[in-house]
N, C-alpha and C positions, 0 to 999 in steps of 0.2 A: 235931086236930093240924094237918091239912092246911090248914084254914081259918085258923088262927092264923098259920101260916107265910105264906100268901097275903096276909093282912092286913098283916103286918109288912113284907113285900116292897113292897106298895103304898105304905105310909107312908114307907118309906125312899126309894122312887123319887120321891114327891111332895116330900119334904124336899130331895133332891138337885136337883130342878128349881127349887125356891124359892131355894136357895143360889146356883145358877147364874144366876138371873134378876136378881140385883142384887149390887152391890159397894159396900161402905161407903167413903166418902171423908171425910177430914179436910182441908178446904180452908183454907189460910192464904194470905197474899198475898206470901210471900217469893220466889215465882218470877216476880213482876212486876218490870220494871225500876224502880229507885229514881227517883222523880220528886219535885222540890221544889215543884211546883205541882199542885193537884188535876187529875186527868185522868179521863175516863170509863172505867169498867171495861170491858175488852175482852169482847165477846160470845164465848161459847165457853169462857171460863176455867172450868175444872172441869166442862166439858160443860153449862154453864148460860148462859142469856141474862140479863144484868144490866141491868134498866131503871132508870135514874135513880140508879145507884150510881157513886161516884167512888173513886179510890184516890190515896194520897200517902204519901211518907215523912214522918211527923209531926215528926221531929227536924230536918228540913231546911225545913219549911214554917213561915213566920212566923205564919200564921193558925191554927195548931193550938192547941186548948185542952188543959188537963191530961188530960182523958179520952182524948185521942188518943195520949198518951205512956206508956201502961201496959204496952206490949209491949217486946220487945228492940229495941235500936238496929239499924239496917241492914235493917229490914223495913217494907214498906208496910202500911197498914191500908186497909180499905174503909170508906166511910161514905155515909150518906144525909143530906141537909139542909144546915144552916148557911146560908151566904150563897147557896148554890145553890138553896135553897127560895125565898128571896126573889126570885131572878132568874126563877124559873119561876112566879111568882104565888102563893107560899106553899103550893105543892103538895109537901108533905114526905112522900114515900113512895118506896119502892124495890120493884121486883118481880123475883123470881127465877122463871125459866121454863125448862121443858124439855118439849117435846112428847112425848117418850118416857115421861116421868114420873120422879118422884123422891119420896123420903120424908125430910123434915127430921127430924133427931134433936134437935140443939141448936145454939146459937151462943154464942160468948163476945163480949160487947158491953159498951159503956159510953156514957153521955151524954158528948158531947165537951166541953161547957162547963158544963152544968147537968143536973139531973134531967130525965127525959123519960118520957112514956107511949108505949108501943108497942102497936099493935094489929096482930096477924098474921091475915090472912084467906086461907084456902086454897080453891082451885078445882081441879076436875078437868075439863078440856076445857070450861071456861066454866060448869060447874055448881058452885054453892056447896057447900063441904064443911064448913067450920067456922071459928070465930074464937077467938083466944086473946089475952088482955090481959095486959100486963106493965108494970111500973114499974121504971126503971133509974136509978141514980145515976151519979156520975162515977168510980166504982170498977168494975173489970172484974167482971162476973158472968155466969152461964150462964143462958140462956133455954132451957127444955126445952119442945119443941113436942109437942102431943098425939099420941100414937101412934095414937089412934083416927082421925086423918086418913087414915092409910094412904098409898098412892101418889097424888100430885097432880101437876098440870102447871104450876100457878102459885101462888106465895105472895106477897102484897103486904104489906109492912111499912109501916104508917102511923105517923108520929112526930109527937107534939105536946109542946110544952114551951116554955120561955122562948126557946131558940135553935133548937128543932126539929131537932136533929141526933142521929144514932145512929152510933157507931163500931163496926165489926165487925172482930174480931180473927181469928176463924176460925168455920167452919161445918162441922158434921158432918151427913152425909146419906147415904142409899142412893140410887144411881142405877140405873135399869133398863138392862140391857145388851141391846142389839139385836143380833140375828144378822146377820152380814155377808151381803151378797148372794152368790149362788153364784159360784164360780170367782173371787172377788175383784173381779168386775166392778162398776162404779159403778151405783147405782140411777138409772134414767132414767125420766122422765115418759113416759106413753104418747103416741103421736102424736095430734094433734088429729083429730076426726072428719073423714072425707072424704079423708084422705091415704093 
């Protein structure tokens, strides 16, 4: 009986640690200022770095295709590609990063002008974790990312298709919560050797 009680307490403690180690987020882009011309996604939005992602109010941007206008008016959308791929030499990819780690659950997306193939490649501190392939049309759909990836530090979304664009309406993910430094003091780098 004592062994069962100890095992149960241990499991409950581990569960409490796991729940406290991450928090689920449902990121949409309604908190960004409405812009009528594509702008680079600000790094740190939703505690992520957004490489090669842009955002725009699709109802105010004359360059938006039908796949951009599937959400409510008065909200921005994020996207990869379109003319911005052509400007960067047809590199149609976007990267989500967080050095503390995160676990992607799903994303609501659409092809902006036409259907697109999406390849999601996950890495953990530079080590390859896995790949998932999707095909999206111009109607909003949900991409479910493999739970087997677990916590990763980078996910690259590569987009191929006629116009090479992917519109992102929202992203669900778990982020790793880092403990704050003691006494609320900022984290500082150690002094260089010899000082």
